[in-house]
N, C-alpha and C positions, 0 to 999 in steps of 0.2 A: 500508387495507396497516398493516399495522403491524412496526414497525421496533424493531429491537434496539437499546434502548439501556445503557448502561452508566454506571458509576455514577463516572467520569472521561473524556468523548467525551473525545476528539483534537482539536484546532485547530492549521490549518496557520499552523508558525510559529510557533509556541507558548514558552512560553519559560519554562514549568508546569517551577520549580526544586525538587530533596529537598534530603535532606539530603548535604551536601557536605566535606568536607577540604580545609584549604590547599590548594588550585592552586600557587602561589607554590614551600612548599614539597615539594608532591611528583611525582610522574612518571608519563607520562602513558604509556599503552600505548593504539594504535588500532590497529581492525580491517573493513575495507569489506570488500563483497564484494554481489555483483549476483546477485540473488535472482530468481524466477519465483513471488507473492505467492496468495493463495489470498486471493479479496475474492467476495464481495455487494456488484452496486446495492439498492437497494432504494427504488423510484422512483413515478414517474408523469405520464405525459405527458397535456398541455391545447392548445385553441387559445386561442391573446389576439388583441387585434383589434393591424391595422401597420397604415401609410401605406397600402399597396396596396388598392386597394382588389377586384384579382383572388385574392386570397389573404388568407391567417391568419399567425400564429406558429406553428410551434410548440415553444411549452417544456417543459421536464424540469424536473423538480422532482425533490429525496427524497434519499435519506444510503447514503455507501459504510460498508460494516461487511467489517471487519479479522475476520480467521480467528487474529489470534494473531500473536503469535513469542517464543520463546525462544534462549536462547543455552546452549551447553554448553559444558563446560569441560573441556582436555583439559593435563594435568599430563605436565611432564617427558619421558624417551622412550618413542618411539610416537606426537608428537604428530604430526607429520603423514600422517596417514593420510587415501587417499580414499572412505572411509568412515564412515560414524555406526557408531557401535559402542554401542548402547543400550544393553545390557547391561552392559558396564565403565564407563558416562558417565552412565548414568539418576538417580544420587541428586548428583550435580554439574550439576549443572540450574539455571537462573529463567527465570521472564518476566518479557522486559521488558516486551511491550503483548498486554495479556488479553484473550481472543477477546470476541466480540462490540464491541469500542472502537469507533467509529466518527467522522467527520465527516458537514458537511452538503457536498452540490452545491449552487453557487450556481446561481439560476433562468439553465438554461442558454435561448436559443430558437433559431431558427430559421426563414428567411420556407419556406411550402410554395404555392403553388396546390391545395388538399386542401382538398375538399368537406365541409364537414362531415356525419360520420355516417361519413364512412369508415373500414373496417380501417383498424388502424392496426398492423401490426410493425417490432421493433425488436430490433437488434445494438449488441454493442459491439464495433468498432474502434481496436488504437493509433492512436499522432500522426503513424505512416508511413501508418495504411490496413489494417494485417494485423489479420484481424479473429479476432478472440478469444473471442466468444461462442455459442454458442446462438443461433440468432431465438426469439422472446417475440410470440407473438399476443396483440398488445394488447385487441385490441376497436377495437368505432365509438369515434370518437376528435373527440372537442363540447368544449364550455367548461367540462364537466365533469372534473376529476383521476380517471385508470383506470390505477389500480396496474400493477406488476408486482414479478420479485424476480429475476434473475438472476446466476448465479454464476462464474467463470472465476477465471483464473491472469491476473495483469501482472507487466511488468517492474519493479521496485526497482531500488535502490541502498541500503544498511544502511551506516548506515555506524557504528561502533560505542566509545567511549573511556571511555577506566578509569581512576579518577586515583585514584594508590595513596602513602602514604607511608612504601611498601618501595622496592628495586631491582624488583621482581618481586611480584607477584600470593603469595601466599604464606599460612598462617591464623594469624599473628599481625600479619598486615599490616590497617589500615579502608582502608579501600575505596572507593569510589563507580559507578556502574556509569551511562550516559545515553548520549543520541544519534542521530541522523536516519534515516527514511526519504525518499528521492527514486523521485517515480512518474518515471521515464526519458525514460516516448514517449506520456505521454498517456494518456488515455482521449477520444474521440469514440463519442457516443450517431449509431447509421447509423440513421435511419427510414424505413421503407419503407409507402405508399402509395398508388391507383390512378390514376389520371390520368383527370383535369374529360375530358371529354369533345368539349369544345370545340381540347383538346392533342392530340387523339388525330391521325394520319397515319400513313402508311403508312412504310415504316420506324421509326416511333421503338416501344418496349417498353408492351406496355399501365400499368408499373407505375414509378412517379418516385421519387425518394430525396432527402432532407436529414440535414445531419450537426451536430450542433449538443456543442459542448467542454463532457465534463461534468468533467474532468481537465485539467488545464494540461500541458503538458511543463513537468518538474521542478519541478509545486508538491513543496514538502519539509513533511512533519507533524516535530515533532519528541519526543520522548518524554522523561520528565525523569529525573535523576538521582535511585537508588536507591541503598541499601546492598548491598554484593554479603554476601550471606552466607558464615559460616562456612564453609570447603571444611577436608574430611575431610582431604585427599591434599597431605601437607608437602613435594612437588617443585614449585620453580616452575611458574609457566603458560606454556603454551605458544603454545596454538592456541585457538580455540572453534569450534564447529558452532549455525549458525542452526538450528532449527524451528519449525513451521507449535504454531497452537497446540492441538494433539493429538498433540503432540509427533513430527512427523516429520518426517525429516531434509530440509533445503532446498537444499543442498548439500555440498559438501565441511568437511572441518576446515582453516581461514583460518589462517592464523604470523600473530604481532605483528607490528606494525611499530611500536616502543617511542619514546617522543618524551621528549627533557627541558622543560621550560617551554614546551608547545606544540608545541617544533620535532618535528619528526621526527628519529629518530636510525637506524636505521636497518635492515634486516629487508624481509620481502616483506609481505604486509596486507590481500593483494585477492584476490579470484580471478578 
């Protein structure tokens, strides 16, 4: 299986801090949004021994590859639009997470009464059990890993903080931007396989299933602080919009929720 490696892989709860200004003398602008983020899971499944003489552990390994995350800045009047205007704001965008950034899925395992060599199908659900991906035929599963790749969208919460030495983000200010991404409902790997002959009886389906936690609920990724590019517009920042790595909008414009010394003041800041 070929994985997409990035120059700086994301690490859960990492604190890779970049250039910053003196936050004690700065104003913090905070933006939060609930988004549907495109991801791809590149993984493999295999059978491992367990203490059950009649079954194995179905083990999942792999990585979650992100489609990237960007921000588009809206200044002055008309900032609270319901849709992203690419022609107007394309010059005031920046990348928060480059496309192809990834993090490793910790080896997850679930007990399964499966016969080695049985065909396996896999799809992904969120933590509430809602199906979020297509079904992939992995093939016969045994002790050797069998690879797969599935792309889908997951619900996440993104929080962006801009530290600036001015009352608002204007061309003359020195500012940095950073934040975090939280998987709101997690991801479950739903694996399906044929029941063993001895387990089949009237009223029971011919297919059994087991689930392994690929991403726990609430897992958080921190993207590092970086300088905000010099903006061409002279008006203060009013809102931002989030984009995927290809520049496609992921939601509406988000009005700012300002803060001084880390304490929110007034305003919106979430959708």
